[in-house]
C-alpha positions, 0 to 999 in steps of 0.5 A, a space after each residue: 500500500 505504501 507504494 501508492 503514496 505519490 503526494 511527496 513526489 508531486 510536491 517536490 515536482 511542484 516546487 521545481 516547476 514553480 521555480 523554473 517557470 518563475 526564473 524563466 519569466 524573469 529572465 525573459 523580462 516578463 513581470 512576475 505578479 507578486 500575489 500569484 507567486 506568493 500563493 504558489 509559495 504558500 501552497 508549497 510551504 503547506 506541502 513541505 511543512 504543515 502537510 507532513 505533520 498532519 499526515 503523520 498524526 492523522 493518516 498513520 496508525 501507531 505502528 507507522 502504517 497508513 490507515 486505508 486506501 481512502 487515506 492514500 487517495 486523499 493524500 494524492 489528491 491534495 498533492 496533485 492540487 498543489 502540483 497543479 496550482 504551482 503549474 498554473 501560477 508558473 503558466 500565468 507568470 509566463 503568459 501561457 
């Protein structure tokens, strides 16, 4: 069951995508909207700091195993939402 947990990979991919897209926009001389980038970084902050703590407390039992498939699915959906929000912010910054 543990092999189906992808949210960590998606949050890392989101951070890489946001940084690359923001750097691309700034190197091309495009204005970077502060609010959009701040929102993207807030999503990443939640994914890297708050989410692991909540996951450990709420989604795992005392023996360190994830509780159910429902928990895995919800974690993956949250990770996917963070990845998509970072991609949208990066695309908006670049004017795509």
